[in-house]
N, C-alpha and C positions, 0 to 999 in steps of 0.2 A: 357532320361536324368532329374536326381533328382529324381523319384520315390524311393520308398523305398521297399526292398524284405521282405515281410513279411510271407511266408512260401511256401512249397513246400507238393506235394502230387501226386497222378498218376489216373487214368481212365485204368484200363487194361494195355496196355504196354505204354500208353501216359504217359510223365512223362508233371508235371503242375508247375510253378515258380509264383506264386502270388507275386503282387505288391500293396503297400497301403490299406489300409481298405476299405471296403465296403462303398458306400457312402451312407447317411443318408435317402435317397429315393430307397433304393433296394428294387427290386418287389417281393422276398422271404425273409420270416424269416431265411432263411441258411445264414449262414456267408461265403461272396464273395468278395473276395478283385475286386477294379475297373479297375483294370488292370492284366493279367496273360498270360505267355509263354506257349504255350502248344508243346511238342515236341514228334514227331513221330519218328524223326531218333536218332542216335547214341548221346549220351551226356552225357555231367560230370559238376557235381558242384565240383570247387577246394576251398581249404582255403591253403593260404599262397602257397607251392609247393607241396599239399596232395590233390589226389582225395578224398572227402568226401563223394559223391554220384553217382551216374550214372548207366546209363540203363543196364549196363551190371550186375547189380546186382539184377535186375528179374531174373535172371536164377539161383540164388541158393537160397533154402530154410532156412529160419533162421533156424528151428529146426538142418540141417544138420551142419549149421558155427560153431553157438554157442555152439550146443547141449542143448538147453533150450527151453523151450515151451510144446506147446502139441505136441505129436507127430504124431496126426492128422491134423495138423495147416499146411496153405499154404500158411501162412504168408512169404514174401521173405526178403532178405536185404534189397533191396530196402527199403521194407515198416520199418523197423527196423533202417536202417538210416535216411530215410526221417521225421522219429519221432525226432531224433536228431538237423537234419537242421532243422525242421518245429520251432521248440523250442528255438534255436539261431536265427532265422530271426526274429520269434516274439519278440524276446526280446532286441535286437540287432537293430534291422529294417535298414540295410545297405542301404546306398544308390547308386545308379545309376550313376557312374562318366563317363561311355564310354561306348556306341555300336555300334559294329562294323559287318559288312555282307560284306562276299566277292563275286566276281562273281559268285561263284560254290554255294552259300548260306550258306558256314561257318558261324556262329554268336558267337560273342563274347561278353557276357556281364559282362563288370569290375563294381564291388561294391567295397564300402569303404571297409576297415578292411581288405583287401585282398583276398576277395571271387571273385568269377569270373563262370560265366556260360556260356559254350562250347557248340554249334553243332554243328554236321556233317552231311550233306546229302549225303549219298551212294547210291541213286539211278538213274540210268541213264533215268527213266521214269518220268512220271510228280505227280506220288503221295507226296501229302500234306508232307513235311518234319519236318515245324515248321510256327508258327503262332502266331504271336505278337498281341494279342486282347485289347480293351478297352469296357468294356461292353456294350452290346445295342448300340454300335457306329460301328467305323470303325477297320476293321482288316488289319493286312501285312501277306502277306503269301508267302511262299516259298517253292517250286516255284510259281512265279506268277500266278493266275488263269487264267488272259488269257495267250493266248502264246506271245511270244516274238517280233516275226514279227509283231504283233497286235498292240503293245505298239509304 
């Protein structure tokens, strides 16, 4: 609660939402947020009643949808839309107003100005679906890293 969404990105097929700017004692010169949400399951970011970025956007090449860019580019619609969401978050810095997790790991992070981040784990296995992390500190992982019967 109270963190500011400041950007989005990805690492291969994993979506990333960054919160708050890098701490002044960051270990590298790279821009890194203090907190991040790593999304390895289906997810979406919405604004008002519209999906503005989702994991499904990775399936579409920007050149095929927008008929723009280099013909040999592997840039996806996720990359295109992430640039737009990234710029919006960096400017508006919407604050987290609520965060909820269902028993099945469905995650809902509500932000000011009607933005929302939602994740939907869809595997029956123990593969990591999402992770909320404080850089160089504790991580919250779904599913939990230890079996439920040991918790």
